[in-house]
MIKOLPA-213258 format. One record per atom (N, C-alpha, C, O): x, y, z. Coordinates in steps of 0.2 Angstrom, whole numbers, plus 5000, padded with zeros to 4 digits. Layout:
N
XYZ...
END
This chain:
557
560757175403560157165399560357145392560857185389560157095389560357075382559757065378559157045380559857075371559257065366559256995365559856965363558756955365558656885364557956875362557456905364557856815359557156785358556856755364557256745369556256745364555856715369556156645371556156625376556256605365556456545366557156535369557256495373557556585367558256585371558156605378558556575382557756655379557656675386557356615390557556605396556956575388556656515391557256465393557256445398557656445388558156405389558656425394558856395398558856495393559356515398559056525405559356515410558356535406558056535413558056465416558156455422557956415411557956345414558656325416558756295422559156345413559856335415559956375422560256345426559756435422559856475428559556445434559756445440558956405433558556375438558856305440558556275445559356285437559656225438559356165435559456105437558956175430558656115426559156075422559556105419559056015423559555965419559155935414559355925408558455915415558055875411557455915409557155945413557255905402556555925400556255865398556455825394555655855402555255795400554755815396554355855397554755785389554255815384554055765380554355705378553455775377553155745371553055795366552655845367553455795360553555855356552855855351552555805350552755915350552155935345552355995341552856025342552056005336552156065331552156135335552556175333551756145340551656205343552356215348552456275350552656165349553356165353553956175348554456175351553856185342554356195337554956245339555556225339554756305341555256355343555656325349556356335349555356295354555856265359556256215357556856205359555956165353556356105351556956135346557456105346556856185343557356215338557956245343558556225341557756275348558256315352558656265356559256275358558356205358558756165362559356135360559856115363559456135353560156105350560656155352561256145351560556215354561056265355561156265363561656305365560856225367560956225374560956145376560556125379561556115374561556045376561556025383561455965385561656075387561656055395560956045397560856015402560456065393559756045394559555975390559555975384559455925394559355855391558655845390558255845395558455835384557755825382557655745382557955705379557155725387556955655388556255645384555755675387556255615379555755605374555255555377555455495378554555575377554055525379553655515373553655555369553255465373552855445367552055465368551655465364551955495374551255515376551355565382551855565386550955615382550955675387550955645394551355675398550555605396550455575402551155545405551355555411551455515400552155485402552655545403553055535408552655595400553155645401552955685408553455695411552355695409552155725416552355675421552555705427552155615420552355565426553055565427553255555433553555565422554255565423554455625427554855615432554155685425554355745429554155735436554455765441553555705437553255705444553755665448553955675454553955605446554455555449555155595451555355585456555355625446556055665446555955715452556455725456555455755451555355815456555255785463555555815468554955735464554855705471555555675474555655685480555855645469556555615471557055665473557555655477557055725469557555775470557355825475557755855478556655835476556455885481556455955477556356005481556555955471556656015467556156015461555955965459555856075459555456075453555756045447556256065445555356005444555455975438555156015432554656045433555356005426555156045420554855995415555255955413554256005413553955965408553656005402553356065404553655985396553356025390552955975386553255925383552355995385551955945381551555995376551656055375551055965373550855995366550156015367549655985367550056085366549456125365548856085368548956045373548256105366547656085370547556005370547355975375547555975364547455905364547955865368547755815371548555885367549055845371549055865378549155825382548855925380548855945387548255905390548355885396547755895387547155855389547455785391547255755396547855755387548155685389548555695395548655645399548955745397549355755402548955775409549355775414548355795408548055815414547955765420547855785426547855705418547755655423548455655428548355645434548955655425549655655428549655725432549955725438549455775429549455845432548955835439549155865444548455805438547955795444548355765450548255785455548755705448549155675453549655725457549655725463549955765453550455805455550055865460550355885465549555885458549155925462548955905468548955935474548655845468548355805474548955795479548955795485549555775476550155755480550555815482551055805486550555875479550955925480551655925477552155945480551655895471552355895468552555955465552155995462553155975466553356045464553556035456554156005455553156055452553156035445553056095441552456135442553456115436553256165431553056135424553556105421552456135423552156105417552056165412551856215413552256155405552156205400551956175394551956105393551656215389551456185383551456245378551456305380551656235372551556285367550856295365550356255366550756355362550056375359550156405353550656425350549556415350549556445343549856525344549756555349550056545338550256615337549656665340549056645337549756705344549156755347548856785341548256805342549156795335548856835330548256785327547856815322548256725328547756675326547156665330546656635328547256685337546756655342546056675340545656635342545956735337545256755336544956705330544356705330545356675327545056625321544956555324544756515320545056545330544956475333545356425330545056385327546056425330546456385326546356315328546256295334546556265324546556195325546956185331547556205331546756135336547156115341547256165347547456145352547056225346547156275351546556275356546056245355546656315361546156315367546356355372546956385372545956365377546156405383546556365388546256335392547156355387547556315391547556335398547656285402547556395400547556415407546956395410546956365416546356395407545756375410545756295411545556275416546056265406546156185407546456165413546356115416546956205415547456185420547356215427547656195432546956265427546856315433546656275439546956285444546156225439545956195445546456145448546356125453546956125444547456075446548156105447548656075447548256175448548856205448548856265454548256285455549356275456549456335461549356405457549156455460549656405451549656465447549656435440550056395438549256475435549256455428549156515424548756565426549656525419549656585415549856575408550056515406549756625404549956625397550456685396550256745398550956675393551456725391551256755385551256725380551156825384551056855378551556895375551556915369552156905378552656945375553356915378553356895384553856915374554456885376554756915382555156885386554656975383554957015389554656985396554956995401554056955395553756925401554056855403553856825408554456825398554656755400555056745406554956705410555556785407555956775413555556785419555656745424555056835419554656845425554256785426554156765432553956755421553456705422553856645424553556605429554356625421554756565423555056575431554956525434555256635432555456645439554956635444554956595449554356665443553756655447553556585447553356555453553556545442553356475442553756435446553456395450554356445446554856405450554756415457554756375462554656485459554556505466553856475468553856445474553356475464552656455467552756375468552456355473553056345463553056265463553456245470553256195473553956275472554356255477554156285484554456265489553756335484553556365490552956315494552456305491553056295500552556255503551956295504551956355506551356255504551356185502551456185494551156215490551956145492552156135486551656115481551156085483551756125474551256095470551456115462551956155461551056095458551256115451550956185448550456205451551256205443551056265440551056255433551356205430550756305429550756295422550856365418550656415420551256355412551356415408551256395401551456345399550856435397550756425390551156475386551156535388551556445381551956495377551756495370551856445366551356545368551156555361551756555357552356585359551656535350552256535346552656595345553256605345552256655344552556715342552956745348553456775348552756725355553056755360553756715361554256745364553856655358554456625358554956645353555556645354554656675347555056695341555256765341555756785339554856805345555056875345555556895350555756845354555856955349556456965353556257025358555857065357556657035363556657085368557257095372557657045372557357155375557957155380557757125387557357145390558157075389557957035394558557025399559157025397558357015405558856995411558656925413558156915414559156885413559056815416559256805423559856805425558756805427558956805434558456755437557856755436558756695440558256645443557956665449558056715452557456615451557156625458557656615464558156585463557456645469557856645475557856575478557456535476558356565482558356495485557756475489557456425489557456525493556856515497557056485504557456445505556756515509556856495516556156475518555756525520555956415519555256385520555156355527554656325529555656365532555656325538555256375543555456405548554556385541554156425545554056405552553856345553554256445557554156415564553456425567553156475564553256385572552556395574552456445579552956475582551856465580551656505586551756475592551556415594552156515597552356485603551756465608551756415611551256505608550656485612550356425609550056385613550256415603549956355600550456285602550156235604551056295602551456235604551356225611551356165613551356275615551256265622550556225624550556185628550056255620549356215621549456145619549156105622549756135613549756065611550156025615549955965616550756045618551156005622550755985629550855935631550356035631549956015637549455965636549355915640549055965630548555915629548855845628548655795630549455845624549755785622550055755629550055695630550355795633550755765639550255735644550355685647549555765644549055735648548655685645548255655649548755665639548255625635548355545638548955525639547855515638547855445640547955395634548255345635547755415628547855375622547955425616547555435612548555455616548655495610548855455604549155405604548655485598548755445592549055505587548755555587549555485583549755525578549555505571549655445570549355555567549155535560549555575555549555635556549955545551550455585547550255575539549955525537550555625535550455615528551055635525551555645528551055645518551655655514551955725515552555725513551655765518552055835519552555825525552955865525552455765528553055755533553655735529554155765531553655695524554255675520554455735516555055745516553955775514554155835510554555885514554955925511554455885520554855935525555455905528555755935532555555835526556055805530555955795537556455795541555355775539555255775546555055705549554855705555555255655546555155585548555455575555555155545559556155595555556455595562556155625567556155605573555855685566555555725571554855695574554755695579554555655569553955625571554155565575553755555580554655525574554855475578555055495585554855465590555355555586555555585592554855595596554855575602554355635593553755645597553355585599553155575604553355535594552955475595553255435601552955415605553955435601554255395607554155435613554155405619554155505613554055535619553355525622553255515628552855515618552155505620551955435620551455415623552355385618552155315617551455315613551055275614551455355607550855365603550955315597551455315594550355285596550355245590550355295584550055345584550655275578550655315572550355285566550555225565549855315563549555295557549655345552549755405553549655315545549755355540549155365536548755315535548955425533548455425529548655405522548255395517549255415520549555385514550255375516550555395521550555325512551255315512551655315506551955265504551455365502551755365495552455395495552855405490552755415501553455435503553555405510553055395514554155405512554355375518554255435524554655475525553655425527553455475532553655445539553655495544553755385540553855355547554155285546553955255541554655265549554955195548554455145549554155135555554355105544553855055545554054995550553554955552554654985551554854935556554754955563554854915568554655015564554655045571554055015575553455005572554155005581553554975585552955015586552454985587553055075585552455125585552055135579551555165579552355105573551955115567551355065566551455005567550755095565550155055565549955045558549455005557550255065552550055055546549655115543549655165545549355105537548955155533548255145534547955095534547955205536547255215537546855205531547055235525546255165531545855165525545255215526544855205530545355275523544955335524544255325520543855375520544155265517543555255514543155195518542655165515543355185524543055135528542855155535543255195538542255135538542055155544542555125550542555145555542955075548543455045552543955095555544155095560544055145551544555205553544255235559544655255564543655255559543255285564543355245571543455275576543255175570543255135576544055135578544155125584544455135574545155135576545355195580545755185585545155255578545255315581544855335587544955375591544355285588543855305593544055305600543855345604544655265602544855265608545355325610545555325616545555365605546055415606545655475609545155505607545955505615545755565618546055625614545755675614546655615611546955665607547255635601547655585601547055665595547355645589547755705586547455765586548355695585548755745582548955725574549255675573548655775570548855765563549355805561549455865562549855775557550455805555550555805547550655745545550555855544550755855537550255815533550455785528549555815534549155775531548455815531548255855535548055795526547355815526546955775531547155715533546455805534546055775539545255775537544955825539545055725534545255665531545055675524544455695523545355655519545155645512544955575511545255525512544255565508544055495507543855495500543755545496543755435497543555415491542855395491542355415487542655345495541955325496541655365502541955385507540955365502540655405507540555355513540455295513540755385519540655355525540255395530540355455531539755365532539155405535539355435542539155495544539855395546540055425552540655455552541155435548540755515556541455545556541955505559541855455563542555515557543155475559543355495566543655455570543255565568543355585574542755605578542355645576542655575584542055585588542155655592542655685592541655675595541655735599542055735605542355785608542255675608542655675613543455675612543855685616543555675605544255675603544455745602544155775597545055765605545255835603545855825597546255785597545755865592546155865587546655925587546555985588547355905586547855955585548155945578548255885576548155995574548455985567548956035566548956095566549556005564550156045562550356035555550355975553550356085551550356085544550656145541550556195544550956145535551156205532550656225527550756275523550056195526549456215522548956245526548556205530548856305526548356345529547656315527547156315531547556295521546956275518546656215522546056205522547156175524546956105527546756115534546456075537547056165538546956175545546156185546545856235543545856145550545156155552544656155545544156185545544856115540544556115534543856075535543356095532543856025539543255975540543155975547542555985549543555955551543455935558543655995563544056035562543256005568543356055573544056035576544255985577544456095577545156085579545356125585545256185585545556085590545756115596546356165596546356215598546856135592547456175591547656175584547856115582547656225580547956225573548656255573548656315575549156225570549756255571550056265563550156215560550056325561550256335554551056345554551356395556551456295552552156295552552456235548552056195546553056245546553356185543553356125548553556135554553156065545553156015550553755995554553755985560554355995550554955985554555056035559555256015565555056095557555156155562554656145568554856155574554056135567553556135572553656075577553556085583553856015574553955965578554555965583554555945588555056005580555656015585555456055591555656035596555056105590554856145595554356115600554356115606553956075597553456035601553855985605553655975611554355945602554655895606555055925612555055905617555355985611555656025616555156045622555356035628554556065620554056085624553856025628553756025634553755965625553555905629554155885634553955855639554755895632555255875637555155915643555255885649554955975643554856015649554156005652554056005658553655985648552955975650552855905654552455905658553155855651552955785654553255775661553855775662552755755665552955735672553255665672553255625667553455635678553755575678553155525677553255465674552555535679552055495678551855495671551655435668551855545668551755555660552255505657552055475652552855505658553355465655553255395656553355355652553055375662552955305664552355285660552355225657551755325659551255305655551455295648551155245644551855335645552055335638552455265637552355235632552855245642553255185641552755125641552955075638552255125645551755075646551455065639551355015636551255125636550855125630551355095624551155055620551955115624552455095619552555015620552554985615552554985626552654915627551954885624552054825621551454915625550754885623550754885615550554825612550954935612550854945605551454895602551254865596551954885605552554845602552254775602552454735597551954755607551654685608551154675602551154625599550754725601550154715596550454715589550254675585551054755588551354745581551654675580551654655575551954655586552354585585551754535583551954495579551254535587550654485585550454495578550254445575550354555576550054565569550554545564550354505559551254555565551754525561551754455561551854415555551654415567551654345567551054315563551054265560550454355564549854325560549954335552549754285549550354385550550454395543550954335541550854305536551454325545551954265543551554205543551754155539551054195547550754125547550254125541550254065538549954175539549554175532550054165526549854125522550654195527551154185521551354105521551354085515551454075526551654005526551053965524551153915520550453985526549853945524549753945516549553895513549954005513549754015506550454005502550454005495550953985505551653985502551653945495551953975490551353885495551453845489550753845484550753805480550353895486549753905481549953915474550453945473549453895470549553905463548853925460548353885460548753985457549354035455549654065461549454055467550254095460550654125465550254175469549954225466550254165476549954215480550354285480550954275479550054335480550354405480550854415486551454445485550754385491551154385497551854345496552354375497551754295492552454255490552854305485553454305485552454335480552754375475553154425479553754435477552854465483553254515487553754495491554354525492553754435494554254405498554854395494555454415496554754365488555354345484555654405481556254415480555254455479555554525477555954555483556554575481555754555489556054585494556754545496557254585497556754485495557354445496557854455491558454455493557654465485558154465479558354545478558854555474557954595480558154665478558754685481558954665486559154715477559854735479559854785485559254815486560354785489560354835494560254905492560554925486559854945495559755015493559255025488559155085485558854975486558354985481557755025483557555025489557655075478557055115479556455085476556455065470555855085479555255055476554855115473554755165477554655105467554155145464553455105464553455055461552955125468552455085469551755105466551555165467551455065462550755075460550455005459550154985454550554965465550354895465549554895467549254845466549254945469548554955470548354895475548554905481547954845473547754795478548254755481548154715486548854755477549454715480549854755485550354725487549654815486550054855490550154835497550654835500549654805501549754785508550254735508550654735513550254685503550754635504551454665502551954645506551554715498552154745497552454785503552954775505551954815507552154855513552354805518552754815523552054745518552254695523552954665522553354645526553154655515553754615513554354665514554854645515554254725512554854775512554854815518554254835521555354835520555454885526555654955523556154955519555255005525555455075522555655115529555155145532556255115530556455155536556955215534557055255539557055225528557555275526557155325521556755305517557255385522556955435518557155425511557755405509556655435506556855415499556855345497557155335491556655305501556655235499556055205496556055155493555455245495554855225492554555295489554555345493554255285483553855335480553255295477553355245474552655325479552055285476551555335473551655395473551055305469550555345466550155395471550055365477550055455469549655505474549155535469549255555463548555535472547955565468547555515465546955535465547755455464547355405461547255395454546855345452547455445450547455435443547955385440548555405441547755325438548155275436548655295431548555335426549255265431549755275426550355305429550855335425550455315435551055355438551655315438552155345435551655255440552355225441552755205435553355205435552455185429552855165424553355225422553955215421553055285421553555345420553855365426554455395426553455375432553755395438554355365440554855395442554455295439555055265441555655285437556155285439555555305431556055335427556355395429556955405430555855445431556055505435556455495441556955525442556255445445556555425451557255405450557755425453557355365445557955335443558455385441559055385442558255435436558655485434558855535440559455565440558455535445558655575451559155535455559455565460559155475455559555425459559955375454559855315455560455405450560755355445561155305449561255255445561355305455561755265458561455215463561755165466560755215462560355165466559855125462559655155457559755065464559255025460558555045461558455065467558155045456557455065456557055005454557154975448556554985458556154935456555454965456555154985461555054955450554354985450553954925451553954875447553454925455552954865457552354895455552054945458552054865449551454895446550954845444551054795442550354865445549754825443549754815436549854865432549454765433549454755426548954805423549154835418548354815426547954865423548254935423548154975418548554955429548855025429549455035424549555085422549754975423550354985418550155005411550555035408549554985409549355005402549155075401549155095395549055115406548955185405549555225402549455275399550155205404550755235402551255185400551855195401551055135397551555075395552055105390552655075389551955165387552455195382553055215386553555225383553055215392553655235396554255175395554755195396554055115393554555065392554955085386555555075386554655125381555055145375555555195378556155195375555355245382555855295384556355265388556955285388556255205392556755175396557255145392557855145393557055115386557455085381557855135377558455135376557555195375557855245371558455275375558955295372558355285382558955325386559255275390559655295394559155205390559455155394559355175401559855185405558755185404558655205411558555135414557955115413558955115418558955045420558455025426558655005431557855045425557255025430557054955428557054935423556954915434556654855433555954855435555754885441555454835431554754835432554554765434554754715431554154755440553854695442553054705441552854745445552754675436552054685435551654635439551754575439551154655443550754615447550154595442549654625442550254535439549754515433549254475436549354415436548654505438548154455441547554455436546954435437547654485430547154475424546554515425546054495423546554565429545954605430546054675433546654685435545554715433545554775438545354755445544754765446545754725449545554695455545254745460544854725464545554805459545254855464544554875463544154885467544354865457543654875455543154825458542654835460543454765458543054705461543054715468542454705471543554735472543554745479543054805480542654795485543054855476542554905478541854885476541354915479541754845471541054815470540854775476540254785477541254735478541054695484540854745490540354725494541254795491541054845496540454875495540054885500540254895489539654925487539054875488538554895491539154815486538554765487538454755495537854745497538954755499538854745506538454795509538154785514538554855506538154915509537554925506537154975508537354885501536654895498536154875503536154825506535654915504535054905509534554855506534254825510534454855500533854825497533954745495533554715494534654725494534754665491535454635494535954645490535454605499536054585503536354525499536954505501535954485495536154425492536454435485536654385482536454495483536654495476537354485475537754505479537554445469538254435468538354465461537954475456538954495461539154535455539454485449539854435451539354505443539654475437540354515436540654495431540454565439541054605438541154625431541654615428540654655429540654685422541154725420541254775424541554715415542154755413542754755417543154805417542754705422543354715427543854655425544354665428543654605421544154555420544454565413544154605408545154545412545454545405545354485402545754435403544854475398544654415394545254395390545354335389545554445387546254425383546754445388546954505388547054405392547654415397548154465394548354445388548354505397548954555395549554515395549754495401549954525390550654495390551154555390551354575385551254575396551654635397552454615395552754665393552654555396553354535394553354545386553954575384552854525382552954535375552954615373553254635369552454645377552454725376553154755377553354795373553454735382554154755384554654745379555054785377554654685376555154665371554954705364555454725361554354715363554154765357554354835358554554865353554454855364554654925366555454925366555654985367555754875366556454875366556854855372557454865373556454825377556854805383556654735385556254705382557054705389557054635390556354625394556154655399555954565392555354555396555354475397555554435393555154455403555154385405554454375409554354415413554154325407553554305411553754255417554154205415553454265423553654225428553054195431552554235433552954125432552354095435552654055441552154045445553254035441553453995447553854045452554254075450553554045458553854095463554554075464554954125466554854015463555554005465555954035459556554045460555654055453556054085448556054155448556454195445555654185453555654265453556254295455556454345452556554265461557154295463557754295458558054345457557854235455558354235450558254275444558654305441557654285442557454325437557554405438557854435434557454425445557554495447558354505447558554555445558754455449559454465449559754465442560154505441559454425438559654435431559554505428559954535424558954525429558754595427559254645429559454685425559354645435559854695438560554685435560954735434560754625435561454615432561554635425562154655423561054645421561054665414561254735414561554755409561154775419561254845419560854885414560954945412560254855412559754885407559054885410558954845414558654925407557954915409557654845408557854815402557254825412556954755411556254755414556054795418555854705412555154695415555054625416555154575412554754605422554554545424553854545425553554575429553454505421552754495421552554435425552654375423552354455431552254405436551554385437551154425439551354315436550754295436550554275443550854235446550054315446549854305453549054285453548654295448548854265459548154245460547754305461547954355465547254315457546854375457546154365461545754405461546154305465545454295468545354345474545854365477544754355475544554405481544554365488544454395493
END
């Protein structure tokens, strides 16, 4: 036990937890921490110009490393700026330790400027939120924060550090959180019942989410899918949950459309793995699962099991560990006729996927020479020119279907995308992904509207020479809002002929992202000719520095 200040205790606890980077936007309430960091050069401070950018970088870094990242932002006003990024971390389950300074506790009764109840502000979007009132509590709070963040279901936590708690001293021990053993095995009876239902199913379907990737279970999903000849759909694909080139992969479900219910209607057994069942943005009147469909749900989140839909078998376990035992049980359970039926289903799904891919290629050929550039052509050119091993940071929004068609994501860690829906993730998130993967190229594919939420990330890329290449899908509008407006009008009962003027959805003054990039200190190039996109991407990577390609594409609906 040693006598030290709270700020020294925080720095030493971060080192003990293996933290390399502090993602921060500095403010006066963070002065004690900023002061002590010069004594601990092994903690690298990555400066952001806005709080959402700092939290977004930490989110990308945590997801790419699989370990909790540490971010520090500024008191109530600054914390409010970072909460949209905190919301994404919460919805996606990112292991993130977010912190902020606060006023000296001796001032709180006087309602000091910029102060507030930081714990209350963050409570609904964290697994645990607290304020440290004494330096002796700092090691305990930091240790618990890292433990909470990395314990499945993973997620963000928050700690507020008042000024006096950082400056005062106490006798302290610096002991980090334990490694943690999270491969929780499933109940044997649940696995047995699930294997019986799946083996006898005439049309089993697997539905997967990002907790598959978080548990490293993509390979286990492939094994079970191939055993059953089951079609695999994703509720999200913001991480690599199943190889997209696999014959059994059916794509991403639109959980805001009745079409998903029709897609799942023919299944007698649906097995959900590492996913919510189901989270929607728009109201859909009919349930996605009918009464004739039996639901099996394997997840490490007890909160999600039987949250909405009646569940025949709920299996609380690590997805990877649970799938291993399920696959072994299916080996024993499936008869010769079951295996033959599975092989027939596989052949059928394979043919359907081939036809779907052929139709897409036909559409691409038909639109190939259109002007403005079709988004399908943009993604094709990017995919052809991207260096081997490129990691995609995706916030393409309405351009995402074309991205998913052009690129193949078969390896874990090959793609990270926005989760939660609060725009502004990819500009900073890509920097965190690159810091976690210094030896791999990173390509951020971002909508023009989304880029402006955290465009300050370009300055950070230049400041630290983080060589991410940004490809901006510039369609001069919030196209997703137009798509949703059209959906809204189609479902209006009183006026089926109404046409929208798309109020507030177009950029009357087109965004020049290339010029913004140059102003922030990185190379920026505007691309209108699709034949020039590949060479421009190659030049950007050859420079070894961050760069931005502002790609003008067709925004028509």
